C-alpha positions as CSV (number, residue, x, y, z in Angstrom):
1,T,22.4,8.6,-27.4
2,P,20.3,7.5,-24.4
3,Q,18.6,11.3,-24.6
4,L,17.3,10.2,-28.3
5,R,16.9,6.6,-26.9
6,R,14.7,8.1,-24.6
7,A,12.2,10.7,-26.6
8,G,11.6,7.7,-28.8
9,L,10.8,5.8,-26.0
10,F,8.5,9.4,-24.9
11,R,6.7,9.3,-28.3
12,D,6.2,5.5,-28.4
13,V,4.4,5.9,-25.0
14,V,1.9,9.0,-26.2
15,R,1.1,6.5,-28.9
16,L,-0.3,4.3,-26.8
17,V,-1.6,6.8,-24.9
18,Q,-3.5,8.4,-27.7
19,E,-4.7,5.0,-29.0
20,A,-6.2,3.8,-25.8
21,R,-8.0,7.4,-25.3
22,K,-9.5,6.5,-29.2
23,N,-9.7,2.4,-27.9
24,A,-12.1,4.0,-24.5
25,G,-14.0,5.9,-26.6
26,L,-13.4,9.5,-26.1
27,E,-12.9,12.8,-27.9
28,V,-9.9,14.3,-29.4
29,T,-10.8,17.5,-27.0
30,D,-11.3,15.2,-23.7
31,R,-9.2,15.9,-20.9
32,I,-8.1,12.9,-19.2
33,E,-6.4,11.1,-16.0
34,L,-4.0,9.5,-16.7
35,W,-1.9,7.2,-14.3
36,W,1.3,4.6,-15.3
37,L,4.2,1.9,-13.9
38,V,6.2,0.4,-15.4
39,G,7.3,-2.9,-14.8
40,G,10.6,-4.0,-16.6
41,S,13.1,-1.9,-17.7
42,P,13.7,1.6,-16.1
43,D,14.5,3.2,-19.2
44,P,10.4,4.1,-20.1
45,A,10.0,5.5,-16.8
46,D,12.8,7.7,-17.0
47,A,11.4,9.1,-20.1
48,L,8.3,9.5,-18.7
49,R,9.6,11.6,-16.1
50,E,11.9,13.5,-18.3
51,H,9.0,14.4,-21.0
52,A,6.6,14.8,-18.2
53,E,5.1,18.0,-18.5
54,E,5.4,17.6,-22.6
55,L,3.1,14.1,-21.8
56,Q,-0.1,16.1,-19.6
57,A,0.1,18.9,-22.6
58,E,0.1,16.4,-25.5
59,V,-2.2,14.3,-24.2
60,L,-4.3,16.3,-22.4
61,A,-4.2,15.3,-19.0
62,S,-5.4,17.1,-16.5
63,T,-3.4,14.9,-13.8
64,V,-0.4,12.4,-14.0
65,H,0.0,9.5,-11.5
66,Q,3.4,8.5,-12.2
67,E,4.7,5.1,-11.1
68,E,0.7,4.2,-8.9
69,R,-1.7,1.6,-9.6
70,P,-5.0,3.4,-9.7
71,S,-7.6,2.1,-6.8
72,A,-10.9,1.5,-8.0
73,V,-11.8,4.5,-9.9
74,E,-15.1,4.3,-12.1
75,G,-14.4,4.6,-15.6
76,L,-11.9,3.1,-16.3
77,Y,-9.8,1.7,-19.5
78,A,-6.3,-0.1,-19.0
79,T,-4.1,-1.3,-21.4
80,E,-0.3,-2.3,-21.6
81,D,2.7,-3.1,-23.6
82,E,4.4,-5.5,-22.9
83,E,7.6,-4.8,-25.3
84,L,7.8,-1.4,-23.0
85,G,6.7,-2.9,-19.5
86,L,4.5,-0.2,-19.4
87,S,0.8,-0.5,-17.8
88,L,-1.4,2.8,-18.3
89,W,-4.6,3.3,-17.0
90,L,-7.0,6.3,-18.2
91,R,-10.4,8.4,-17.9
92,R,-11.9,11.5,-18.9
93,A,-11.5,14.0,-16.2
């Protein structure tokens, strides 16, 4: 069903954020500020909007900026997933 597909996409995004946190050298308990932008299919964006509160809680994000690119933020770590058409940026909050 579309709902199950969005739930699966959400799990994929959480995995990507957790990998990005690790690659950025952040501790498991560090709070982050997160930006995301979807450039392909709207499905990942729909999944992120549907599960916004869950995403914020699961990845310890103090703020999540939807569908926007950060502007000149220090300490930013960026990653992309071409298959999802998703760009993520994060930094320690």
